[in-house]
Phi, psi and omega in degrees: 000290181251164176304136180303131181238171170033247197289343182252022181286337178260111187258014179300335188263013183262066175296158184303125177060015183224138178222143171234136181230138175238167181057041178269124180274124176234149176283139183239346180167179178256152173253131186247149169221119183049045175083352181257139175290119181249347179199165176247128179277141176225166175210167179263142185226165174249132186227138174242144182231135177216137179049042174080004181238154172282122184251343181207135172229115184221168176309151185303144175238082188300338182261002182294152172281095185204164176294134180272110180280001170056025178078009176293149181282125178267126178233162173300136177304147185281160180231126176263108191260013171202101180210160177243085182289343188275342182222108184204158170266349187302135182090349176247193183288148182300134172217132173274169178294140176272165177301136183259145172223145171079023174058211183295324179294326175296321179291326177297314179300319179297315180297322180300328177283321189277326191306315181304321179288316180301324185289340186302322179229034185290333177295312179301314183292323177298318179296320178296320180292321176300318179296323176298312180301315181300320181296341178260011175093008182262130179237010180209143178219150165257113183251130170279143182224128184303126171232105182200170186297339181285308181263354180051242179252010185293320179301317180295312182297319181295321180290320180299326177296315179298315181294325178295320178295335184252010194298335178288336189239001184206138178246156180206155166235148189243144177246122175286109193248109178281071186305330184261022180089154177283316182249335181305315162243146188285087181268354187306308183299324182288322177295320180297321179291315181298324182298336179270354181266188186278068176236168188243334184224150169262129183260187179185169177210125171033071186306323183284308183297318186273309185264348178075011181204117181288304187299312184302314183290316180295319179302316179298314183298313181297315181296319180296320178295315180296315183297331185246010179054051179245165171273183180229138174213106187251129171288125176230103179265340186299125186250003179261207183303320182295326177296314180296317179298322180295316179299313183295321181291321179295318177301316179301314181295322179292319177296328177286335182233078189303342178295344179272351179296136181079357181236009185239134184224150169245122178269141182072288177049049185302337182303329180299328180284348183259354184276156174286164188306316182297316181291324176301314179300314182298314181292322179298319179296316179296318178297316180299315181295325180274357183055043174262122183272161177241128175253105188252136178267017174049064179289143173268193177083211187281345185261098180255116182286144183278058185298315177303322178294320178296316178300319182302326181261022176058033174278133178287120179247127179237169177217170177195173180277342181064271178248138176267290173221104178208193185283356177263325190203146179242007190253003182295131181262341185092355184256121173275343173296324177296326177295319178297320178297317180298317179297316181299320178294316186296323185253016175065034181269074190252359178278164179305314183296309185291324176297318180296327178288328183296338181303332187298339177294326182279335187255009186057048169078022172255128179234144178297321181241144173281180185298338180266000178089010175279141180288124179238352175211141359273161174232153175302133182101345177292152172300140178274067174251101196226136174245140179247119186244148176277074183210156181274338182192171180302317183301316179293319181303317180290313185295320184262356190047058188300153183291137175271118185271325182204161183218137174237132177238118181048044177082355179264130177288119180277309175198000000 
């Protein structure tokens, strides 16, 4: 992908399907003073990787014939769990967002005009966007992909081509996303076709605002997911009564169909940020019990999502860049580490301990140390999806948004 830099400039040690690394910095525990975590302990290690898995973790062997990781901190490679790789300006000429009219329906009308043009080089732009994510330490994404009457299945096919071209260095799961509504524009036949293809989730968007019916749209989505053994991931921007009703109805459907537990997500779900504290607690508890996850893009401004409350009730919280540079947004950086930093700032998580916990937003809930400071990652047998950062520990990496020096995906050196 990019010119080999820093620790992987010497490729003598890249035997087929095998890698050896020395001087790898790993976290080993917490340092305490009067019961408070004041620092994170680290040490240097020697690591071997074979067939995409970590096969050996041992005390450092500074004289071994191995790639020199130069004391960079090894972390789980990051995961962007909400992005639209299929429609972007990134990699093409710069364009800022235009003035918007008519809410989401106005955007649908705009997309119907734009999609044919966007699709002409969408494979190339998706690859460029993947390279941006990789440069920020991300080796996996959950991408929503437009399925609607304008682009039919073309958006999906173009994106699948890009992912196929990048399959050695990047992983993805796909959401069939009816951006123009399930019924508002007749997306049903295309969604049914997409559900039989190589996708992982059935998506949705604002059932009440777009389709005018919560139950009808959710029932269709749930049934399609059940019939095709897929997960569910619905965009929910509605922040009023209809938003709350949608959350409650989806929870009800998941409880009626337990096979959907752990496979169902609400993206954005801004309504949670509009509820009073008591109702937030109640909804977080219901989401936790139904194992319905929240994929939050950590909005700033007046809308503060109750992420600490969601964590308290064991709700799985993920994040993503959503849009990098497209007709919805011009501010995406490609970094989910920056999202973790934003969350830490927003909720005052500025201590060594809390900063280290904030990293889980960037890694989709994998942390090197558990809350008691016991090492829980990496272990022999783990996937070799690894980011190397110029940082002394996770807390610093989150606080400073430390530079990603190198990335390995399933044992393959990305850069």
